[in-house]
N, C-alpha and C positions, 0 to 999 in steps of 0.2 A: 804524375798522372798521365796516362795515355788515352783515357776516355773509352776504355773497352766496354763500359756499361752506360755510356752517355745516353741520356734520354729514357732510360729504363727505370721501372719501379720495382723494388724488391722487398719482400718480407723475410726477415731473418729471425727465426724463432730460436730463442736461447741466446740473445745478443747481449745480455747483461754480463758483468764481470764477477765471477766467483772470487771471494777474497783469497789472496795468496800472493806468492812472490812473483809470479809470471802472468802472462795474458792467456785467456781462454779462447777456445776455437770460435765461439760465436761472436765474442767481442772483436777479435781480429778480423773475422769475415765481414762484419758490419762496417768497420773502419775502412777496410780495403775496398769494399763495394763503393762506399761513398767517395773515396779517392779516385775511383775509376768512373765517376760521374753518375752513379745510381742515386735515386731517391730511396731512402731506406726506412722501413717501418721496423723499429727495434722492439722486439717482443721479449718479455721475460716474466717469470712468475713473481719476481720481486720488483715492485714499482721503481724503487730508488735505483736499481741496477739498470733497468731499461732507460730511465731518464738520464742517467749519467752517460751512457753510451750515446744517446741522441744528442745530448749537450756537447759532448766531445766532437761529434761530427759537425754540428752547427758552428761550434767555435772555430773549426778549421775551414769554414766556408762551404760546407756541404749541406745537403738537405736531408733532414731526418725527423722522425716523429716517434714518440714512445707509446707503447701499449702494454698493459698488464694482462696476463692470461695464464690460466692453468690448462695445459693441453690434455689433461685427463678428462676434461669436461667438453662435451660436444658443443655446447652453447658458446663456450669461450673460443673454440676453434673457428666456429662460424663468424663470431664477432671480430676475430683477427682479420679475416678476409674482408668483411664489410668495412672495417676501419680503413684498410688499404684502398678500397674502392672509393670510399667517401673522400679520402684525402687526395688521391691522385687519379681516380677514375679508371685506372688500369693496373693490373698486376702482371708483370712480365716474368718474375722470378720468385720462387718460394724455396727457402733454405730451411730444412728441418735439422736443428742442431740441439736437441734436448735429450739428455740422458742422465740417468741416476743409477746408483749401484749400492746405496746404503742398505745394510742388512742382508746382503747376498751371501751365499754359502754353497758348498757342494750339496748334492741332492739329499744326502742323509741328514743334513743339518738345517737346510733351508726351511724357513717358516712360511706358511701359506700367505700371510699378510704381506710379507716382503715380496714374494713372487707376484702377487696381484698388483702391488704398487709399481714395481719395476716394469712389468709388462704393460701396465696401463699408460705409463709415461713414455717409455722408450719405443714401443711398437704401436699401441692403439692410438696414442697421441699423434704420431706421424700419419697414420692412416686417416685420422679425422681432419687434420689440416689439409691433407691432399684432397680428400673428398669435398671439403668446403671450397677449394680454389678451382677444382676441375671444371665445373659448369662455366665459369667465366673464361677460363683458358680455352675451353672447347668452342665457345661462342666466338672468340676472337681468332681461333685457328692457329694459335701458337702459345708457347710458354715453356719455361724451363724449371724443373723441380730437381733439387739436389738434396739428398738425405745424407747425414753424417752417420755412418755405420761404425764398424770397428774390426780390427783384426780378430778380436774375440769372437766374431761371428763364425769363424772357421777354426779357431784354436783356443785352447785354454784348459779348463778342467776344475777351476776352483770357484768360479762365479756363475753358477748355473743360470739364474734368471737373466743376468746381463748378457751372457753368451747366447742364450736362446732368443732374447729380444733382438739382438743385433743380427743373428742369422735370419730372423723374421724380417728385419729391415731390408736385408739383401733381396729376399724373395718378394717383398712388397715392391721394391724398386723395379725389379724385372717385370713383374706383373703389370704395374702401372705403365711402364714403358711399352709393353706389348699392346695393351688395350687402348692406348691413346696415341700411338704413332700416327695413325691415319688422320688424327685431328691436329697434327703439327706440334704435339706436345712431347717434349723430351723429359725423361726421368732417369737420373743417374745417382750414384752414391760414391762417397769418398770413405775409404776404410783406413783410418789412422792406426798405426801401431803404438809403440811406446812414445808418448809425447810428454813434454815438460809443461804441463798445464796445472793450474791450481787444483782442479777436481781430482786429477790423477795423483800428483806428488803430495800435495798437502792432505788430500783425503786419505791416502794410504798411510802417510805418516801418523795422522791422528788415530786411525783405526788400529795401527800396529804398535803404537807407542814408541816409534822411532823418530829421529829428526828428519827434516826434509833433505838435509845433506846426505844422510845415510841412504834414504830411499832413492834420491837422485843418482848417487854413485852406483848403487846396485842395478838400477834400470839402465843406466848408460852402458854398463858392461855387457848387457845382453843384446845390444844393437850391432849388427854386422857393419853397417856403413859408418865408419869413423868412430865407432865406439861411443856414440853420443845420441841421446834422444832427439827427436824432432821437436819443433815448436808449433804453437798455434798458427804461426804465419805460414808454415808448410802446409797445414790443413787448409788455411784460407786461400792460398794461391791455387790449390787444386780445385777447391769449390768455385773460385772465380773462373778458372778455365772451363769447367763443365757448365757453368751458368751462362757463359758468354757465347756469342755467335761463332767464336773460333771452334767450338765443339758442335756446330750445327748439324753434323752428320753422326753424332754419337748419342746413343740412347741405350739404356739397359746395362750400362757399364758399372762395374764395381772397381773403382780405381784405388789400388793400395798406395798408401803414403806411410811407409813403415820401415824405411832404411834397410830393406832386404830381409826383414824378419819372416815374412810370408814365404820367401824362397827357402830360407833355412828350415822352416817347419815342414814345407812340402804339402 
């Protein structure tokens, strides 16, 4: 640990571990933040997952607290921020790492309910957590917000709602950055490409009827850098950089973490 977040309080939304063979982005981010000295509010829709991440941090000597929330509900988003303030009196960092894609499809097959659910969680939820934390950050005159977007925000073609939601996250990020820069608040995003996370690999395997090995090998072949997917730790380290004071002059950035896939796509 180098103490890059020493003394800071952070909210990581989506910090629970999705069942699977590897670690997820939010879980890795919460653990890394704690190792770097942050006090972490671990938020997840599933109580047991949030509690497990917090317990892991505490067991390793860090400071953490668990909170259950559904980010598609405005009251829950407000309660997340309130819980952080009650626990630590200040919130320095907000990480939005919630995303779903179940039921998604191309435009001609996508159902309205799936569209509404995916946009409500992936885009509206991020806006509502940001809206809830901004008054506090504005009053203090500083803060760092990092949204986890996706390469799908600029490329794809088979998951309409997910792709649109992530494109929206990118624009949400730049808009919040622009309107809050004079208040000392930075807002950036990380855009992962093909990552070896449970939601991606296990989720696709389940939906397609393939094994995780088959899905993993197919995804690895598509990555220019080393022919291998990234991991949640790659995402977490990018989030850590943007959240930390090392990025104090960076705002409105969409940082690709994709092994060169964005360059290949153009």
